[in-house]
N, C-alpha and C positions, 0 to 999 in steps of 0.2 A: 296346249297340244290340240291340233285340229284332227278332224275325221275320226273321232272316238268311236262313233257308230260303225264305221267301216272296219276299223281295227277289231272291234268286238266280233263282228260278223266273220272276219277272216279266222280268228281263233276258233269260233264256233263251227267252222266247216271241217275242222280236223277230224280224221277218222281214227286216230290212235294217239297215245301220249307223245310219241316222238314227233308226229306231225304238228301237234298242238305247240310243242316247245319250239319247233322250227319256225312256225308262223309267228309266234311271239318274238322270237329272236330277230326275225326279219323286220318286224314292226319297230322294235326298239333300235335296231341298227339304223333305220331310217331317221331316227331322232338323235343319232350321235352316240348311242351306247352299243358298242360292237360285241361285248361279252356279257353273258348271263350265267349266273349260278343259282340253281334252285336247290335248296338244301333243307334237310330235315334237322332242325336244330335240337329237337328232342326225339325220343323214341316215339313211334307211331303205332301203338297196338291196334288201332282201328284198321290199319292197312297191313299189319303184320310185318312192319319194316322197322329196323333200328335207326337210331340217329346216324346221319351221314352227311358229310359236306359234299355237295355237288351230285345229288341224285340225278339231276339233268344239268348239263353245263356245256358252255362253249368257251370256258376259260382255257388258257394254254395248258396242255397236258403236263408239261414239265413243271409248271407252277403248282398244279393240283397235286402232283406226286410229292414235290418238295414240301408243300404245306402240310400234307398228311404225315410225312416222315418226321417233321419237326413238331408235330402236334400243335400247330399254330392256332387252332381254334380256341385254346385256353389263353392265348396271348393277344389275339386279334382284337383291336379296339372296336372294329366294326361289328364283329360277331357278339362281343360283350354288350354293345349298345342295342343290338337286335334282341338280346335276352332281357334287357332291362326296360326297353321302351316299345310302345306300340305305335309310334308315329314314324312315318317315312322320313328319312334324313339324307342329307348330302354327306359323303365321307369327309369332305373338307371341314365341315362343322366339328367332326370328331377330332381330326388331326390338329385343328387350330385350338383345341382345348388346352389351356396352359397347364393343366394337371396331368396330361398324358405322359405315360412312362416312356423313357428313352428306348426301351426294348420294343415297345409298340411302334414307335416311330421308325425304328430300323426295319421292322416287319413291313411297314407301309412302303418304305423305300425299296425293299426287295421286290415287293409286288409291282412297283412302278417299273423296275428294271425288267420285269417279265411281261410288260405290256398291259398291266392292270393298274392304271395310274389314278383314276378318279372315278367317282360313281355315286350311285344312289342305292340305299338298302331299305328294304321293306320287311316288316315283321307281321306275320299273320297268325293269329291264335284261333284254333279250331276245337274240335271235339275233345273233351277231357283235358283241355289246356295243352294239346299238342301244338307245337310251335314250328312254323316254317319261316325260313329267311330267304329272301330273293335279293340277289346282288346284281345290279346293272352297272357294268363297268365301261370306262372310256380309256382309250390309249393316250389321250392328252387331257390335261386339266382345263376346266372351264375358267374363263376370266371372271365370270359372274354367274351365280346360281340363279336359275330361272324356275320360280316356284310353280308356274303354270305347267311346266314339264313334270315337276315332282308330283303334282296332283293327278295329272293324266297317267303317269307311270304307275301310281298307286292303284287307280281304277283298273287299268289293264292287267296289272299284276294279280289283283284279286280275281279277275275274270279268268286269267290263265290258270291260276292255282285251282279254282273250282272246276274248271274244265279238265285239267290234268288229273286231279284227285278223283273226279267222277268216273274217269276211265279206268282207275285202279281199284275202285270199290263198288259196292252194291248201290244202285240208285236210291236216292232219298224219296220218300213219299210224303209230301207236305201239302196240307190243305189250308189255305188262307181264307179268312172271312171276306165278304165283299168290302167292308170298311178297311180292313188291313190292306187289301189290294189297291184301293183308292189312294190310301196314304202313301204307299210305296210308289205308285205310278206318278203321283204329283211330285214326290220328292225326287224321283229319277229325272224329272224335267226341270229341276233346279229350284223348286219351291221350298221356302223355309217352313218351319212348323207354324209360324204366325200366318203365313200365306194359306197353308193347308186348312188351318182352323177356320179362316174366313171363307174359303171356297166351299168347305163342307158344312159350314154353319154349326160348328161344334167348338167346345172350349179347347184351349191349349193343353189343359190337363188331360182331356180325353185323347188328344193326339198323342201325348206322351204315354198314356196307358196302352194305346194300340201299338206303339213302338216297342214297348216292353214285351208284348205278346209276340210280335214279329221277330224280335231278337232271339227269343226262346225257341220258336219254331224253326228258325233258319240256322240256329247255332251260330249266330253272327255277333261279333263284337263291334258295334257301331253302325250307323245308318248307311254309310257308303258301302261297307261290306255287305249289309243286308240287301241294299238295292242291286248291287252287282250280282249277288248270288241269286236273287229273284229273277233277274233278267236271264241268267245262265240256265235256270230251271224252267224258263218259259212261264213263270207265274205272272209276270207283267210284260207288256210290250209298249214301252214309252214311245211317244212320237219323236222325242228328242232326248238324247242323253246329255245332261248338263255336266259342266265341269264340277267335280265333287266338292271343290272348295270355293265355288264362286259365290255361294250364299251360305249364311250360317244363321 
């Protein structure tokens, strides 16, 4: 996915949650994903909000109403995968699972009839294990899954989530050490932990020690989440935002 820096800047210019969602929607539409659902998969005491499917959404209204009436969240294989996995995934990978229940397959066919055919889902875990799910849907199925799009969608989803959440809650006050800032900045530019250790002339164990501190301070699960949140909070300003999965 190209122009990640420009996409992040567009989300960052939003003045309210609705505008942040609309900017994110336009970005993803440009990459072939016309529908977005941003859902609170668990209760969110930190925001004073209950669990709800589609807190912000551009899914068809009739499908959202039907989904709620049928209590499909308990049956939806995509939602259940969001609950059990912290990795972004293509819906087709779930549907192609030979162990999927027939009732779940029927649900996915009904979604297709409503214009929600194929997509990507992303699970984001935050404060107190509060869980958010982001569904990026297409009207037509892809012939081949493009993992560069998956990685870019993950980064942008994290950035949108942190932007949206920040507008609903009190701002975080986070102070990073100089070393933590350096490690985050280099990582944001695509450097591996091995690269960072060599650049800063420190051991890999020391790099990992600082990552643990960063994760705790930022309440982030994983380095990409931490990098994206640090950019969102203006804690780092990388010269180049690298593809989050281009190096490991």
